N, C-alpha and C positions, 0 to 999 in steps of 0.2 A: 846446276852448275853454269859459273859464268861463261858467258858467248865471247868475251875478250880473249882474242887469240893475236900471240906475238910469234913472228917467224923470225927467227936466230937463226942465220946459219953453220957460226960455228958449234952451237949446240948441236944441230943434226948432223954435221959431220961426226961430232965428237960420239955420237950415240948409236951413227948408224951401223945398219947390219942386218943381215935375214933375222927372222924372229918369226915366233908362232901370229898369227890375226887374230887366234882366239874367236871365231866363230864355233869353235865347242873348249870344252875342257873338262876330260885332256883333249889333247888336240889329237887330229885322226891318224897321225904316227904311231900312236900307243894301242891302235886298235887291233886285236887280235883274231886271228883265223879260227882260235876257238869259241869263240862267238859266234854261233851261227840259226842258222831257220829256228829249229829247236827254242833258243833262248828269246829270240823275236817273239816266239809266241807265246812264252811265258810272261815277258815284260807288256805284251798289249793286254794278258788276261791280268795281271795286274794292276796295269794303270786303270780298269775298271771297275775296282774295287774300292778307290779312293772314296769317301765319304762323299766331296762332291769332285766329282771327272772331270778332268779337265778338257777345256775346246779343245777343238783339231785345227792345225795346217796341213795344206796336201801341200806337197810337191810333185810335181812331173817332170823328170829328165827325156827329151825330145831331141836326138843329137846329130839330126841330120844338119846337112849345111848343101848351097849347093854349087858353090867354090871353095877354095881356102883362103883364111885371112892369113899373113904370114907370121902373124905376131901371135896367134892363138894359142891358148895353153889350154883349153877348152877339151874334155872328153866328146870328141865329135867325128860322124861319118862324112865324107863328103862321097855323094852321088845324088842323082837326077833319076833313079831308078823309083817310079813309081811304088809298083809289086813289093819292093823294100820296105816302102815305108808304110804301105798296108797290111805288111805282116808285121812288121812292128805293133804300130798302131792294135791288131788283134790279139795282139800277146799284151799290150798294157792293160787293154782293157779285162783279159780275164786274169790279172794279177790282180785288178781294183777289186775284181766279183769273189778273189780266194781271199783277201785282205781285211775287205771292208766289213763282211758281218761277223767280224771280231773284235768291230766297237760295238759299244751299247749304242743304241741308236740314238738316244739323245743328245748324244754330245754333239754338239753342234762344231762344223767348221765355218769357222769366222776368216780364213785365210787361204787362200790358192795361189798357186804361184805356176807357170808355166816355163821352164829354163831349156838351155841348151849348149852348145846346138843353134840352132835357127827353129823356135816352135814353131814361127808360122811357115816352116818349109812344108808342114801340112795342109793339106787345101782347107779351105773354108766350113766346109762341109765333115772333114773328117777331125778336126779342131770342136766343132759342134757334138758331135759324136762321143767325143772325149767328154765332154762338160755333164752332157745328157746321163753317161753311166757314173762320172762322180756324183750327178743328183739323184741319181736312183739308188746309189748304194750308201751316200753319206745325208744325213740331214743335213741340212745348209743352213745357216743362221739366216736373219731376215736380211733383206739388201742393204739396209741403210748401212747392217753392222757387218757388212763382208768387205775385204777386202783381197779380191779376185787380182792378181797381174799376170801379164804375157810378156816375156822380152821378143823384142822385133826387129829384123832387122830391115831398116828404111828402104834396102832396093827392090824388095822383092812382097813388096805391098802395094797397094791402091788406096788412094782415097777412100775408095768404094768398100773396099774392104774393114773400112775402121768401123762405120756402123754396123756392120754384119759382128765384127767383134764384139762392139759393145750389145747387141743384142744377145748372142751368145751368155754372156754376164759376166765379163771383166770390165773392171774399172779404174783398173789402173796400167798403163804402161811403159815398158822400158825400152827406148830405142835407141842402138848401138850406131853411135855419130863416131866415136873415138879421134877425127879431127875433121878441119873443113878444106883444107890446103889442101889442092890438086897433085901437087908432087910427093908428097908425104900420101896419100891415096894410093896414089901410083905406085910405092915403094912397098906399101905393105898390102896391094892387089886387093882394094876395096876402095873402088871407084863410085863415087856418088853425088847426086847433084841438089845443092844446097838450096834451091827452090822448092823441091819438092821435099825435102825434111819439113819444111816451113810449113806447103800445104799439110800434111800428113800430121803435123802438130797442131794446125789448125782443125784438123776435121775431128781430132781428139778431144778437143776443146768444145767443139760445136757440136760432138755428139754424147759430152756428160761425163766424159773421162775426168774423174776426180784429180788425178795426179799422172803426169808424164816425165818420165826421167831420163836423162840422156848421159849415156856413157860415152865418157872421155881418156883419150890414155895420153901420159906424159912421157918422153924417153923413145919415143917412135924413129924411126932413120929419117933425116931428110928436116927433123923440125928444127928450130929456134927460136929464139924469142919474139921475134918479128912475125913470125909468122902464127906462131901460137897465142899470142896477142889477138890476131885477126881472127879466129878460131876464136879465142872468149868472149870479144866482140860480136861475132855472131851467135853465139850463143845468149850473150845477153842481151840483142835485141829480139831472138824469139822467147828469152823467158821461161823455162823448162822448170815445171816444181821442185823437182831435186836434180841432183848433179851428181853422179858417182865417178870419183876422179881416180884410175888408176893407175899404178908405174908398170911401165913396159920389164919387164924381165927375158933377159936374152939367155936362152938354155936350148939351143940347138942339139945337145948331147940327148936331151928329154923330147922335145916336139920339133918333130923332121921337118915342119913346112917353115921354121925360123931360118936354116940355111939357105933358104932363099934372099936371105935379109945381107946386102952388103956391108959388114959391122963397120969399115969404113965411115959410113952417111949415120951411123948412132950417134948423138950426142955421148960427150965424155962426161965422167959424175959432177963435173962444177957446172958444163951448159943443164944438165939435167936437175940438177937441185934450184940452178936459177929459172928452171922451166916449174918447176914444183910454185917454188916462191910465185914467180908470177901469176900463176894460175890463184893461190889460195888468195893472194891480196887484191886481185880483180875482181873473184867471185864475193866477197867481202864485204867490197867496195860496192858491187851492184846488190848489195840488201840481202845476200844468200847469210843463210846460218851454218855456219862448220859444226856439223853433227859430231862427229868423230872419224878418224880414220881415214876415208876418202868418198865421205858422203858430205855431201850440203845440199839445206833445202831453205826455199821460201820460210820466212817467218811464218805464214799460214798454213803451212803444209801440215798434213798428220804425224810426219816424223818430228818435226822441229817443236808440236803441242805435246807428244808422248813423252820427248823428253825432258820439257818442262813439267809433267804431271809426274814424271816418273815409272809412265810405263815404256819406257822405248827396252828394246832387247835385242841382245846381240845371237844368231845362229847359223846356219849354213847360208842362208838366202841374205847376208850380212845384217844391217843394221835393220830392225821391223819394230812393228806399233804393237804387236799381238805379243804379250808376255807370258800368260799365263795359260799356254798350248804344248800339245805333245803335236810332235812334227811327224809325219809320214811319206816315205818317199816312196815313189813308184819309176821305175825305170832304169836302166843301165847307168848303174854308179850311184844312183840316188841313195842319199844318208836319211832314216828316221833318226829322232832324238823323241822316245818314249818313256817317260818317267825316269829313272834311273838308267838308263840303256842306251846306247848308239848302236845303232845297226845299220852296214853297208852295203848294198847289191853289187852283185857282179860288176866288174869295167868293162869287161867283153862282152858285145853281142851276143855270142852266140854260148858262152856260158848263163849267161842272164836267160836267154830264152828258151833255153834246155831246162832249166830248173823250172820257170814259170809253165812251159809247158808240160813238165811233168806233174802240175798241182804240187810243188815246194817252192818255200819262199826261198827268193834268190839271193840272205842274205849270207856272204860269205866272210865277214868278217864285223866285229865291234867288240864293246866293254861293259861293264857291268860296274857303273862309278862306285867307290867305298867312300866310306864317310869325308877321308879327307877330302876326297876328289870333290864332296860335294858342297863342303864349305869352301875350298878354294875358289870354287867354280862360280861361287855366288860372291866371292870376294874382288875376282877379275870382274863379272859383270857389271857391279857396283864401279868400278873405277873407267870399263868402257863404255859405259854407257851414261852415266851420271856424272863423271868427273869426281867422284868424292868417295869416301870410306869413314865408318862411324863405326868405329871399335867397339863398344858397348853394346849397340844393335844385334852386330857379330855374335860378339858373346854371348846375350842373351836368348838368340835366338838358338845357337847352337850347344850350349852348356858349357860351354870354353872359358877359360882365363887368357883373352887375345895375348895379354903382352907375352905369356907363358907359350903357350902356342906356336907364334908367330914371331919367338926372339930373334934367332936368326934373320929375318925378314926386316924387324925393324932396326937390326942394326947396319943394313943397307942403306934405309931409307935417309939418314942426314945427307947421303951426299948425294943426290937426287934436290935437297932441300937446299944444300948449298947453292946447287947450279941454277936453283930457280924453278922449277920445274915442278915443284909441291910445297903447298904448306904444311908441316907437322907438327902436331901439339899430342899431350897426352891420351888426346881423347880422337883423333881425326886425323886424315888426311885428306887434304884440300888438291888436284891439279891446278894449276896456275897456268897465264896466259902462253909463258914459253913453255907447257908441258902438253899444253892441248895436241900439237903435233906429235907429241912422243908417247902417246898412251898405252902404245904394246909396252915401251923400254918400262914403264913404270909398274904394268900390271905385271910384266912378265916375273919383276921381283916374287912376286907369291906363287913363280909355276914350281910344282916340287919336282917335274919332268927335266929341266932344265939343269944341266952338268954341272950344278955346284952347291947341293948340298944332300944331308939324308933327312927324316922326319924321324925325331924319335920315337921311339916305341911307347915309351909311360905317356908321349901326348897325343898318341893318335886314340888312345882309352877315352882321351877325354872327349871325342865327338861323340854323342848320341848315334 
């Protein structure tokens, strides 16, 4: 994909709207409670039967935080109760011991991620115990081939802890920054010291972490272009390997903590768009490559290299560098993607705990994809990760006539081409610089679950 990116405010306004982020296809709203633990176990067994079983990615959700960040929409539990965390860890270890033996031992773990919540709300010793349990029950790939990462709240980690995290086995870290401005931090209940963050970043580099990510959010209360420019300048001076730039969505009816935010301090849509434009143009001017959606990376980072080599992938962890893997999720609300199936654990702590303690998978919903889902998932992945789609390659792989199968979708594409989002000919679609910030708009044209069309039954039969 061409790295050229043009920020066109008028186009972004025109196509603005809530839509899927395509961390899966079909997306999570399509998951069904009819898919449960029995279906998960069947999916695991089937995944072992492939002639060349896929490598594994592991995800563990640590839901605890010491205090609420008012912007947060994550599945998290605010507590300082050490006993509650230890109980959770013990149940998590039991879930690992229950599911891990179901996977063939020769399936290497090439990727592992701890998310939350705040994973470092667990003590270093507890994190070490968790990693040791994973290592005992799964076959880890050689260290040079691993992508093992952890999300960290820089307010609750010491420089001395960084070396311990590296010794445990992590080689990539993501720091929740959001904004460096004190007024913004006060408004979101997340006060943190810039010098401390710089020291933690330097400690990560000194201890051999291959990649450090900063999370930033635009659209927060008290933000304006002047303060956010200062935040971006600080980020550029520290120079993390990756940056995730998220849009704040104010939905207090869903996330109670957001009621603490004074809506009068939120930037209006025009100012929010200006913040986004400022971030995109600043980061690219500083030498960052725009990967897609909300991800930026330095030219030598694995994420950038994976995109160039065609190995970039998108799943529930966002953009990742490990394409051909099955994702196995552990912990409350965690999602697995195994073979042709998606499976999500119970979202509330008591339900997840009771299922695991009873020796049952915690799956409460999911789905098994059909042929049409798999075709469209590949099409959407190609657009989201590579910024292009070669019709003949899809047709050959799935045994379809692309122009017939996607007749309605192809009829919608010329409008995108007229707006300069894509270049379109008889054999391919290529995302243009004006379309790179609207990848999910382009990808959504191939989403059968959006309320715009039905798929003719005779075309469904074309898919193998």
